[in-house]
C-alpha positions in Angstrom: 0.2 0.2 0.0 1.0 3.8 -0.8 1.9 5.7 2.5 1.3 9.4 2.3 2.8 11.5 4.9 1.4 15.0 5.5 0.5 18.0 7.7 -2.8 19.3 8.9 -2.1 22.5 7.0 -1.0 21.1 3.7 -2.5 22.2 0.7 -0.7 20.6 -1.8 -1.1 16.9 0.6 -5.2 17.7 0.8 -4.9 17.7 -3.2 -3.0 15.0 -4.0 -5.0 13.3 -1.4 -8.5 13.8 -3.4 -6.4 12.9 -6.5 -5.9 10.1 -4.9 -9.1 9.1 -4.0 -10.6 9.7 -7.3 -8.1 7.8 -8.8 -8.6 5.0 -6.9 -5.3 4.5 -5.4 -5.5 3.0 -2.2 -3.2 4.8 0.4 -2.8 5.5 4.1 -2.1 8.8 5.7 0.5 9.7 8.1 0.5 13.1 10.0 3.9 13.6 10.6 2.9 16.4 13.5 1.9 14.0 15.4 4.3 11.2 14.6 8.0 12.0 15.5 9.6 8.9 13.8 7.1 9.9 10.6 8.5 13.0 10.7 12.4 12.0 11.1 11.8 9.1 8.2 10.6 12.3 5.7 13.6 14.4 6.9 15.6 11.6 6.1 14.5 11.3 2.3 14.4 15.1 1.8 17.9 16.2 2.6 16.6 17.0 6.3 13.8 19.0 5.0 9.9 17.6 6.4 8.6 18.5 2.8 5.1 16.9 2.3 3.7 15.6 0.5 5.8 12.8 0.7 4.5 9.5 -1.0 6.1 6.0 0.0 5.3 3.3 -2.6 4.8 -0.5 -1.5 8.6 -1.0 -3.4 10.1 1.5 -0.7 10.7 4.2 -3.3 9.8 7.7 -2.0 8.3 10.8 -4.1 8.5 14.3 -2.7 5.0 16.7 -3.7 4.7 14.3 -6.8 2.2 15.0 -9.4 -1.0 12.6 -9.5 0.4 11.6 -13.0 3.9 10.9 -11.9 2.4 8.7 -8.8 -0.1 6.7 -10.9 3.0 6.1 -13.4 5.2 5.2 -10.8 2.3 3.0 -8.7 2.0 0.7 -12.0 
């Protein structure tokens, strides 16, 4: 399953989440404001920055702020 790391205030996260739902992509959402380990992971794959949305595919590939088109292509 796809994991999407978000924050409560991120407009890009809200948009991508809605696009993923419309596209039928199954995912779980993790709010990094509520989960320090998740925040540390996001920082580790983004050069120390807590950039959201960060999406992790089932194969472990991490994508930072992908478009829905990039995400659908990568999830195939």
